[in-house]
Backbone bond lengths (Angstrom), bond angles and torsions (degrees), N, CA, C in turn:
res aa  C-N    CA-C-N  psi(-1)  N-CA   C-N-CA  omega(-1)  CA-C   N-CA-C  phi
1 M - - - 1.438 - - 1.523 111.39 -
2 G 1.304 119.53 125.82 1.442 125.26 179.91 1.511 110.64 -71.92
3 Q 1.336 115.02 164.75 1.460 120.80 179.83 1.520 109.65 -69.57
4 T 1.306 116.42 133.73 1.441 122.47 178.93 1.535 108.21 -87.46
5 D 1.344 116.08 135.97 1.466 118.49 173.48 1.533 106.40 -129.07
6 H 1.312 114.97 -177.29 1.484 118.56 -174.29 1.507 113.67 -60.31
7 S 1.334 118.63 -26.45 1.462 120.53 -178.59 1.529 111.26 -75.23
8 D 1.330 118.10 -16.40 1.443 121.89 178.25 1.519 112.55 -88.72
9 L 1.321 119.08 -2.58 1.443 121.11 -175.69 1.494 110.34 -87.28
10 D 1.347 114.32 127.21 1.494 118.61 176.92 1.552 108.77 -94.24
11 R 1.301 114.47 -174.22 1.467 118.41 -175.41 1.555 111.73 -65.00
12 F 1.338 117.28 -30.37 1.455 118.72 178.90 1.533 111.07 -71.37
13 D 1.317 115.84 -41.43 1.466 120.49 177.88 1.524 109.58 -60.56
14 R 1.310 116.82 -45.87 1.468 121.34 -179.95 1.529 110.23 -63.35
15 A 1.325 116.38 -39.12 1.493 121.11 179.76 1.531 108.79 -64.89
16 I 1.324 118.67 -40.85 1.467 123.00 177.22 1.515 107.75 -58.94
17 L 1.305 118.20 -48.53 1.466 121.70 -176.97 1.548 110.98 -63.27
18 R 1.336 115.99 -42.04 1.451 119.10 178.63 1.530 112.71 -62.48
19 V 1.324 115.44 -43.54 1.470 118.76 -178.92 1.532 110.29 -67.35
20 L 1.344 116.64 -45.25 1.469 119.60 179.08 1.524 113.97 -62.67
21 A 1.323 116.04 -31.42 1.462 120.14 179.11 1.530 110.62 -65.88
22 S 1.305 117.65 -30.83 1.459 121.05 179.76 1.556 112.20 -94.94
23 D 1.332 116.52 -22.45 1.488 119.51 -179.44 1.528 108.61 -151.53
24 G 1.314 117.19 84.87 1.460 121.96 -178.82 1.516 113.46 -71.06
25 R 1.308 117.33 -8.85 1.478 120.89 -178.46 1.536 111.17 -101.94
26 I 1.310 118.47 7.43 1.450 120.78 -179.04 1.505 110.57 -65.34
27 S 1.323 115.45 141.64 1.482 118.89 178.29 1.481 110.26 -71.65
28 V 1.353 116.33 157.34 1.460 120.13 179.05 1.516 111.25 -62.39
29 T 1.354 116.46 -34.97 1.452 120.37 178.63 1.550 111.42 -63.49
30 D 1.313 115.68 -45.13 1.479 120.56 179.03 1.515 110.64 -70.36
31 L 1.330 118.21 -36.59 1.449 121.29 176.25 1.523 110.71 -61.90
32 A 1.326 115.28 -45.21 1.496 120.23 -179.84 1.533 110.20 -60.53
33 R 1.320 117.30 -44.54 1.467 121.02 177.89 1.546 110.61 -62.44
34 E 1.340 116.22 -39.80 1.461 120.51 -176.53 1.541 111.20 -66.95
35 I 1.335 118.82 -35.00 1.456 121.34 -177.02 1.544 112.98 -96.00
36 G 1.328 116.83 -9.29 1.430 120.51 176.28 1.527 115.80 85.90
37 L 1.323 116.83 30.22 1.459 122.33 176.76 1.545 107.16 -125.32
38 S 1.329 115.95 166.05 1.447 118.51 172.43 1.545 110.28 -79.41
39 K 1.346 116.45 171.98 1.431 121.89 -174.01 1.520 114.43 -63.75
40 S 1.326 116.52 -45.30 1.508 120.67 -178.33 1.506 113.49 -59.29
41 P 1.365 119.73 -52.16 1.477 117.36 179.91 1.517 112.92 -67.53
42 T 1.337 117.70 -27.14 1.459 121.45 178.13 1.520 107.54 -69.46
43 Q 1.330 118.80 -45.34 1.454 122.56 178.19 1.571 110.17 -60.68
44 A 1.317 116.68 -42.29 1.461 118.96 -179.86 1.513 112.28 -65.39
45 R 1.323 116.60 -38.34 1.457 120.74 176.07 1.540 111.14 -64.22
46 L 1.317 116.18 -44.22 1.435 120.09 177.39 1.540 111.61 -57.13
47 R 1.324 116.88 -46.58 1.456 121.06 179.76 1.535 109.93 -62.60
48 R 1.323 117.43 -40.59 1.489 121.99 179.31 1.522 110.16 -65.07
49 L 1.320 119.08 -42.68 1.458 122.94 178.36 1.526 111.44 -65.11
50 E 1.349 116.96 -37.79 1.465 120.88 177.36 1.526 110.30 -68.42
51 K 1.323 116.39 -48.46 1.476 122.19 -179.13 1.513 112.11 -60.13
52 A 1.323 115.80 -36.07 1.469 120.17 -178.97 1.556 111.60 -78.50
53 G 1.288 116.62 -6.83 1.451 119.49 179.70 1.507 115.27 82.13
54 I 1.306 117.29 9.08 1.496 120.57 177.97 1.538 106.63 -75.80
55 I 1.306 117.93 -47.17 1.458 120.55 170.66 1.537 105.69 -91.60
56 T 1.349 115.79 115.69 1.458 120.41 -173.18 1.542 111.49 -100.83
57 G 1.327 117.76 -9.48 1.443 119.80 -178.30 1.516 110.38 162.61
58 Y 1.312 113.90 177.78 1.437 122.03 178.66 1.511 108.20 -129.58
59 R 1.322 117.14 138.25 1.445 119.62 -178.00 1.531 112.22 -145.80
60 A 1.296 115.35 166.48 1.470 120.39 175.00 1.551 106.35 -98.21
61 F 1.318 114.89 146.23 1.465 120.74 171.66 1.492 109.00 -105.02
62 F 1.327 115.00 143.60 1.470 120.13 -176.95 1.517 107.30 -115.98
63 D 1.336 115.65 155.38 1.445 121.30 175.26 1.558 106.86 -87.44
64 P 1.319 117.16 105.40 1.492 118.20 -177.38 1.519 113.36 -61.90
65 I 1.298 118.74 -28.17 1.464 120.30 -178.58 1.546 109.85 -68.52
66 R 1.349 114.93 -43.11 1.489 119.34 178.53 1.487 110.35 -67.37
67 L 1.328 119.15 -20.61 1.433 121.98 178.70 1.565 111.09 -93.31
68 G 1.343 115.67 5.83 1.437 117.96 178.65 1.509 115.22 78.17
69 L 1.310 117.38 20.87 1.468 121.26 -177.81 1.523 109.58 -119.24
70 D 1.314 114.77 61.59 1.451 118.01 -174.58 1.550 114.03 -101.86
71 H 1.313 117.01 6.87 1.462 120.44 176.61 1.527 108.90 -94.68
72 V 1.322 116.24 115.49 1.483 122.06 -179.16 1.518 109.91 -118.14
73 S 1.342 113.90 127.65 1.448 120.22 176.58 1.532 109.27 -123.54
74 F 1.300 116.56 145.99 1.452 122.15 172.00 1.532 105.16 -110.29
75 V 1.326 115.93 132.25 1.448 120.06 -173.29 1.560 108.82 -123.23
76 E 1.312 115.52 120.44 1.476 119.68 169.62 1.495 108.34 -81.32
77 V 1.287 117.33 132.49 1.459 121.93 -180.00 1.497 109.66 -121.64
78 R 1.300 117.75 126.45 1.479 123.10 172.35 1.480 108.33 -105.95
79 L 1.324 117.60 133.65 1.442 122.02 -179.46 1.540 108.87 -98.92
80 D 1.309 117.58 158.29 1.467 120.59 176.33 1.519 110.99 -90.56
81 N 1.309 116.36 -1.53 1.496 123.48 -175.98 1.505 108.53 -156.57
82 T 1.331 118.28 127.72 1.474 118.08 -179.66 1.520 111.50 -121.15
83 R 1.341 116.35 25.23 1.457 118.56 171.39 1.503 109.58 -67.14
84 E 1.288 118.01 160.58 1.486 122.87 -176.63 1.521 111.87 -54.59
85 S 1.340 117.84 -41.70 1.477 120.15 -178.30 1.541 111.11 -64.02
86 A 1.342 116.27 -36.89 1.465 120.30 179.18 1.513 111.10 -70.54
87 L 1.343 118.06 -39.24 1.434 121.57 177.33 1.511 110.14 -64.05
88 A 1.347 116.48 -43.33 1.487 120.97 179.32 1.499 110.76 -61.11
89 A 1.344 117.48 -42.67 1.443 120.03 -179.33 1.524 112.73 -64.85
90 F 1.359 114.60 -40.91 1.452 120.45 178.60 1.529 107.93 -64.72
91 N 1.317 119.00 -46.78 1.462 123.44 -176.98 1.525 110.87 -59.02
92 A 1.334 115.38 -44.26 1.465 119.32 -178.82 1.539 111.67 -65.94
93 A 1.318 115.56 -39.20 1.476 119.43 -179.00 1.521 112.29 -73.49
94 V 1.334 117.32 -38.22 1.470 118.95 -178.54 1.546 111.06 -67.82
95 A 1.307 116.60 -29.84 1.469 121.29 -179.95 1.542 111.13 -63.55
96 K 1.327 118.57 -20.21 1.434 123.18 -175.08 1.528 112.45 -89.17
97 I 1.311 118.23 -5.53 1.464 122.24 -175.73 1.522 109.78 -96.89
98 P 1.294 119.58 105.79 1.478 121.87 -171.85 1.533 112.25 -63.95
99 E 1.287 119.00 -28.08 1.481 120.71 -178.10 1.507 112.32 -72.30
100 I 1.318 117.52 -18.06 1.491 121.55 178.08 1.522 107.29 -83.25
101 E 1.340 115.60 108.53 1.479 120.17 -179.27 1.510 110.87 -79.02
102 Q 1.322 117.50 -36.24 1.459 122.09 -177.77 1.508 108.87 -144.15
103 A 1.329 114.45 148.32 1.463 120.69 174.62 1.507 107.53 -140.98
104 H 1.297 118.25 124.86 1.451 123.22 -177.18 1.527 111.15 -125.10
105 L 1.337 117.88 129.79 1.416 122.26 171.10 1.537 107.74 -76.48
106 I 1.330 116.51 128.63 1.467 121.78 -169.33 1.518 110.30 -115.51
107 A 1.325 115.84 141.25 1.478 121.63 169.26 1.529 105.77 -95.25
108 G 1.305 115.85 108.13 1.482 118.78 -176.24 1.511 109.74 170.65
109 S 1.342 114.60 -153.67 1.462 121.23 -174.46 1.549 112.84 -81.60
110 F 1.319 117.06 -2.43 1.461 121.63 175.10 1.519 105.89 -138.62
111 D 1.319 117.87 174.54 1.440 121.96 -171.64 1.532 115.58 -100.79
112 Y 1.314 116.61 -38.60 1.495 121.07 -177.63 1.519 108.80 -135.89
113 L 1.342 114.29 148.24 1.467 120.66 169.51 1.542 106.69 -119.99
114 L 1.308 115.31 123.23 1.479 121.72 -178.95 1.488 109.74 -110.46
115 K 1.354 116.85 139.35 1.441 121.83 168.96 1.523 106.82 -105.14
116 V 1.338 115.32 120.53 1.450 122.14 -174.50 1.496 110.16 -118.77
117 R 1.333 117.56 128.36 1.446 122.24 -179.14 1.531 109.33 -117.22
118 T 1.337 115.99 124.74 1.463 123.00 179.45 1.507 111.16 -137.70
119 Q 1.345 117.75 178.26 1.458 122.28 179.26 1.528 111.25 -73.62
120 D 1.342 116.15 -39.72 1.467 118.65 -174.03 1.536 108.39 -165.17
121 M 1.313 114.53 179.99 1.468 119.47 -176.84 1.548 111.88 -61.46
122 T 1.315 115.61 -39.12 1.463 118.86 179.93 1.544 111.78 -59.87
123 E 1.335 115.72 -44.49 1.439 120.90 178.08 1.530 110.22 -66.62
124 Y 1.353 117.75 -39.83 1.466 119.80 177.36 1.535 110.31 -60.76
125 R 1.312 117.44 -45.77 1.516 121.27 -179.85 1.521 109.12 -57.25
126 R 1.371 118.13 -39.22 1.423 120.19 179.20 1.524 111.36 -65.87
127 V 1.349 116.25 -44.94 1.481 119.85 178.90 1.545 111.07 -63.20
128 L 1.294 115.97 -39.49 1.477 120.49 177.75 1.510 110.20 -62.87
129 A 1.289 117.78 -50.00 1.466 122.51 -176.05 1.531 112.83 -68.87
130 E 1.350 115.54 -46.69 1.478 119.53 -171.45 1.523 113.24 -91.41
131 A 1.326 119.56 -20.95 1.446 120.50 -174.18 1.546 112.30 -120.31
132 I 1.313 118.31 -58.75 1.449 121.37 -173.42 1.539 110.94 -66.86
133 S 1.350 116.07 -49.76 1.462 118.70 -177.53 1.512 113.95 -66.95
134 T 1.317 116.86 -17.55 1.470 119.77 177.59 1.515 115.08 -96.03
135 L 1.315 117.31 3.66 1.478 121.31 178.24 1.514 108.76 -65.60
136 P 1.306 118.03 149.79 1.467 121.92 -178.13 1.529 112.11 -55.35
137 H 1.326 114.88 132.29 1.471 123.77 171.54 1.514 116.13 70.98
138 V 1.369 118.36 13.47 1.434 120.43 179.02 1.547 107.45 -73.85
139 A 1.365 114.78 123.70 1.442 121.95 177.05 1.544 110.37 -97.04
140 S 1.360 116.48 -41.15 1.459 120.60 -178.52 1.526 109.71 -159.86
141 T 1.348 114.67 159.78 1.462 120.93 175.25 1.511 109.64 -137.10
142 S 1.340 114.93 152.17 1.444 121.47 171.44 1.509 107.79 -132.19
143 T 1.335 118.02 132.90 1.462 122.13 -173.14 1.528 109.42 -110.05
144 Y 1.302 115.81 140.68 1.483 124.49 173.27 1.510 106.44 -127.49
145 V 1.328 118.20 123.02 1.422 121.99 179.92 1.520 110.07 -94.93
146 A 1.350 114.03 128.38 1.455 120.94 179.61 1.548 108.96 -76.97
147 M 1.332 117.05 129.95 1.470 120.32 177.41 1.493 111.64 -87.28
148 Q 1.371 116.96 -31.51 1.465 121.30 -177.09 1.517 108.52 -161.34
149 A 1.295 118.23 139.70 1.457 123.22 171.88 1.519 107.47 -83.66
150 V 1.309 117.50 111.39 1.461 121.57 -179.28 1.515 111.79 -85.31
151 K 1.356 115.89 -36.01 1.466 120.34 177.74 1.516 107.92 -149.60
152 E 1.331 115.88 130.44 1.424 123.15 171.34 1.518 106.37 -134.24
153 T 1.311 118.05 118.35 1.437 123.68 -171.99 1.520 110.24 -110.12
154 V 1.353 115.75 138.22 1.448 119.86 168.27 1.526 107.36 -91.16
155 L 1.338 116.28 155.29 1.442 121.18 -175.74 1.494 113.13 -55.81
156 G 1.314 119.05 -33.09 1.447 122.21 -178.65 1.501 113.34 -58.35
157 D 1.328 117.40 -25.24 1.466 121.96 179.24 1.535 113.08 -69.43
158 V 1.334 115.65 -21.93 1.478 118.57 -176.20 1.502 114.22 -108.37
159 I 1.323 117.66 -1.99 1.486 120.94 -178.81 1.500 110.56 -79.85
């Protein structure tokens, strides 16, 4: 079986992904009914999507505000070195900081954009000083504090 990519996905595959994005705990029987197929072909499609690496896992989503993690900052990071070895060192180190929800290598006037979630400004300042500023090759940072999340989309909304 060849590797499946987005161009190989038909309307049933896309429907499976949409439903799972909103309810990853749905039973195969209910999923089959939802997409308009019987259980066996739905199960086969699920296995194919998992084997192809399109479905990479299932997880629970938590409400960060109810967990007391409602302070979100976006941090521009400029590195003093952008050779591959420096990027690899930064990437490995940033992956170990639990408060960093997302890290993106950027083509622009800075090198990385980080999304950092903490309890409050005091906790953010600690993470910035003790973790982010000490990452390999960090030359400077600029912080932007989010006042409100206006839109946060899960992938299922765009499939």
